[in-house]
C-alpha positions as CSV (number, residue, x, y, z in Angstrom):
1,M,-20.9,1.3,-14.7
2,T,-18.1,-0.1,-12.1
3,E,-16.5,3.6,-12.6
4,D,-19.8,5.0,-12.1
5,I,-20.1,3.5,-8.9
6,T,-16.5,4.1,-7.6
7,A,-16.9,7.9,-8.4
8,H,-19.9,8.5,-6.7
9,L,-18.9,6.3,-3.6
10,K,-15.9,8.2,-3.5
11,E,-18.2,11.6,-4.2
12,F,-20.2,10.6,-1.2
13,A,-17.1,9.9,1.2
14,V,-16.0,13.6,0.6
15,L,-19.8,14.9,1.1
16,Q,-19.0,12.8,4.9
17,G,-15.8,15.0,5.2
18,A,-13.3,13.1,3.6
19,D,-9.9,14.7,2.0
20,L,-9.0,11.7,0.7
21,V,-10.9,8.7,-0.8
22,G,-9.3,5.7,-2.5
23,V,-10.2,2.2,-3.4
24,A,-7.9,-0.7,-2.7
25,D,-8.1,-4.5,-4.8
26,L,-7.4,-6.5,-1.1
27,R,-5.7,-8.9,-3.5
28,R,-2.6,-6.6,-3.1
29,L,-2.9,-7.7,0.6
30,E,-2.5,-11.4,0.3
31,G,-0.4,-12.7,3.1
32,I,-0.8,-9.5,5.9
33,R,-2.0,-10.8,9.2
34,T,-5.7,-9.9,10.1
35,I,-7.8,-10.4,13.2
36,P,-9.5,-12.5,12.7
37,A,-7.6,-14.3,10.4
38,D,-10.4,-14.7,7.7
39,L,-11.3,-11.1,8.1
40,L,-10.7,-10.4,4.3
41,T,-12.6,-13.6,2.4
42,P,-16.1,-12.2,2.1
43,Y,-14.7,-8.9,0.8
44,T,-12.7,-8.1,-2.8
45,H,-11.8,-4.1,-2.3
46,G,-11.3,-1.5,0.7
47,V,-12.3,2.0,0.5
48,V,-9.6,4.2,2.4
49,F,-10.5,8.0,2.9
50,G,-8.4,10.0,5.2
51,V,-8.9,13.6,7.0
52,H,-5.9,15.9,7.0
53,F,-4.5,18.0,9.9
54,P,-3.6,21.5,9.3
55,F,0.5,21.6,9.3
56,D,-0.4,24.5,12.0
57,V,-1.2,21.2,14.7
58,F,2.2,20.1,14.4
59,E,4.5,23.0,14.2
60,P,4.4,23.7,18.0
61,I,6.1,20.1,18.3
62,I,9.5,20.3,19.6
63,D,10.2,16.8,21.3
64,A,6.9,15.7,22.6
65,P,3.1,15.9,21.3
66,T,1.0,18.9,22.5
67,A,-2.3,18.7,24.0
68,L,-3.8,20.7,21.0
69,Y,-2.9,17.9,19.0
70,S,-4.4,15.0,21.1
71,R,-7.4,16.6,21.1
72,Q,-7.3,17.0,17.5
73,Q,-6.1,13.7,17.1
74,T,-9.7,12.2,18.6
75,T,-11.5,14.9,16.7
76,A,-10.2,13.3,13.6
77,N,-10.6,9.7,14.7
78,N,-14.4,10.2,15.5
79,L,-14.6,12.2,12.2
80,L,-13.4,8.9,10.4
81,D,-15.5,6.8,12.3
82,H,-18.6,8.4,11.2
83,I,-17.2,8.8,7.1
84,G,-16.6,4.5,7.7
85,F,-20.3,4.2,9.2
86,R,-22.1,6.4,6.7
87,V,-20.4,4.7,4.1
88,Q,-20.8,1.5,5.2
89,Q,-24.4,2.4,5.4
90,R,-24.9,3.3,1.7
91,L,-22.8,0.5,0.5
92,S,-25.1,-2.0,2.2
93,S,-28.3,0.0,1.2
94,Q,-27.0,-0.7,-2.5
95,G,-27.1,-4.4,-1.5
96,H,-23.4,-5.0,-1.0
97,R,-21.3,-6.5,2.1
98,A,-19.6,-3.8,4.0
99,Q,-17.8,-3.6,7.0
100,A,-16.1,-0.4,8.4
101,L,-12.8,-0.9,10.7
102,P,-12.9,1.6,13.4
103,A,-9.7,4.0,13.4
104,S,-6.8,3.2,15.5
105,L,-8.5,0.1,17.0
106,V,-5.8,-1.8,18.3
107,V,-7.0,-5.5,18.8
108,D,-3.9,-7.5,20.2
109,K,-2.7,-5.2,22.7
110,Q,0.4,-7.5,23.3
111,D,1.7,-6.9,19.8
112,W,0.1,-3.9,18.9
113,W,-1.9,-4.9,15.8
114,P,-5.4,-3.9,14.7
115,N,-8.0,-6.0,12.9
116,L,-6.4,-5.1,9.4
117,P,-3.4,-2.5,9.1
118,T,-4.8,0.7,7.8
119,K,-1.4,2.1,6.4
120,A,-1.5,-1.1,4.2
121,V,-4.4,-0.4,2.8
122,A,-4.0,3.0,2.2
123,R,-0.8,2.4,0.1
124,A,-2.5,-0.4,-1.7
125,A,-5.2,2.3,-2.9
126,G,-3.0,4.7,-3.8
127,L,-3.1,7.2,-0.9
128,G,0.5,7.5,-0.8
129,W,3.3,5.7,0.0
130,M,5.0,4.1,3.0
131,G,7.6,6.4,4.1
132,K,10.8,5.5,6.3
133,N,8.7,6.3,9.4
134,L,6.2,3.4,8.7
135,L,3.6,6.4,7.7
136,I,1.6,6.8,4.9
137,I,3.2,9.6,2.7
138,N,1.0,12.0,0.6
139,P,2.1,13.8,-2.0
140,R,0.0,17.2,-1.2
141,Y,-0.4,16.4,2.7
142,G,2.7,14.4,4.0
143,A,2.1,12.4,6.7
144,R,-0.5,14.4,8.4
145,V,-3.3,12.5,7.4
146,R,-5.4,10.0,9.5
147,Y,-7.2,7.0,7.4
148,A,-9.6,4.6,7.8
149,V,-11.4,1.4,5.6
150,V,-14.6,0.2,5.0
151,L,-14.4,-3.2,3.5
152,T,-16.9,-4.6,0.8
153,D,-17.7,-6.9,-1.9
154,A,-18.9,-4.1,-4.5
155,P,-17.5,-4.1,-8.1
156,L,-15.4,-1.0,-7.6
157,T,-12.8,0.3,-9.6
158,P,-9.2,0.1,-7.7
159,D,-6.5,3.0,-7.8
160,Q,-2.8,2.3,-8.3
161,P,0.0,2.4,-5.5
162,M,2.3,5.2,-5.6
163,P,6.0,4.6,-6.0
164,F,8.4,4.9,-3.1
165,R,9.5,8.6,-2.8
166,C,11.6,9.2,0.1
167,G,15.0,8.7,-1.7
168,N,17.8,9.6,0.2
169,C,15.9,12.1,2.8
170,T,16.5,11.2,6.8
171,K,14.4,13.9,8.1
172,C,12.8,11.8,10.0
173,V,15.1,9.2,11.2
174,E,16.9,12.2,12.5
175,A,14.0,13.6,14.4
176,C,13.6,10.6,16.4
177,P,13.8,11.0,20.3
178,V,14.4,7.7,20.8
179,E,16.3,6.3,17.4
180,A,13.4,4.1,16.7
181,I,13.3,4.7,12.6
182,K,16.3,2.4,10.6
183,G,16.1,4.5,7.3
184,A,15.8,1.5,5.3
185,A,14.1,1.7,1.7
186,W,12.1,-0.4,-0.4
187,E,10.6,-0.2,-3.7
188,E,6.7,-1.0,-2.3
189,H,6.4,-1.8,1.5
190,P,8.7,-3.3,4.0
191,A,8.5,-7.4,4.4
192,D,7.5,-6.2,8.3
193,R,7.5,-3.2,10.5
194,E,10.8,-4.4,11.9
195,T,12.7,-3.6,8.6
196,A,11.5,0.0,9.0
197,L,11.7,0.5,12.9
198,F,12.5,-0.9,15.9
199,F,9.1,-0.7,17.0
200,D,9.8,-2.0,20.9
201,R,11.5,1.7,20.9
202,C,8.8,3.6,19.2
203,L,5.8,1.8,21.4
204,G,7.5,2.2,24.3
205,K,8.1,5.8,23.9
206,L,4.5,6.3,23.0
207,K,2.9,4.3,25.3
208,D,5.2,4.4,28.6
209,D,5.7,7.9,28.1
210,F,3.6,10.3,25.8
211,A,0.4,8.3,26.8
212,V,0.7,8.9,30.4
213,R,1.5,12.6,30.4
214,P,-2.6,13.9,31.6
215,E,-2.1,16.7,28.7
216,I,-1.9,13.7,26.0
217,G,-3.4,10.6,27.4
218,Q,-3.3,8.7,24.3
219,P,-0.1,6.7,22.5
220,I,0.5,9.6,20.0
221,C,3.9,11.4,18.5
222,G,4.1,13.9,15.6
223,I,7.3,14.4,15.7
224,C,8.5,12.3,12.6
225,I,5.5,13.5,11.1
226,K,6.4,17.4,11.7
227,A,9.9,16.1,10.3
228,C,8.9,15.1,7.0
229,P,9.7,17.8,4.5
230,W,6.4,16.5,2.3
231,T,4.1,17.1,5.6
232,N,5.2,20.9,5.8
233,P,4.1,22.7,2.4
234,R,6.5,25.4,3.4
235,R,9.3,23.6,3.1
236,L,9.1,22.3,-0.7
């Protein structure tokens, strides 16, 4: 019965536009920082869904994001919010608690932190492993996927996380224009983001350079996404 509920919900999310759907057991996120601190208390599972960008969106990126990528980033986030709203409605109509978390919403602008780190939930939901650039690397799409989450108490069947598969690759480390990626490795996930990144370097480049360019207008990059061999289907 639980498997049927899970399968039907995943099918529903795909019909709304999702390319990837997974379910995370929230116990795997024990100790993670959330805003508010008791955000996860009423819930047992996170339904994670992703939408992918074609590699052609990243191919023109050399040393900065493009206007095309910026516009498509906004489109992807809007689509994710739509999917999340519909999945939330579906679960609620079935008598379950459900809370959709908006895509790319930064709540703490000082520490640059969301309600819940979506990448951590996506990893727990088996949609990919956390790469050296601290992005989720999916075996099919690499890092060119945006994700969002719906929290619920529905009795779903969780998926299993994937093992770290970056190996000795350092393509993202070499590509970063501010040398923000440290090249560390781990079995499951880093202890914190500073283990993986010089986070201030990364955020500074995004906020103080790329986001203020009128054709970009938001803190995005895409350079390390393009550099990842898993991202480019023609490199594998």
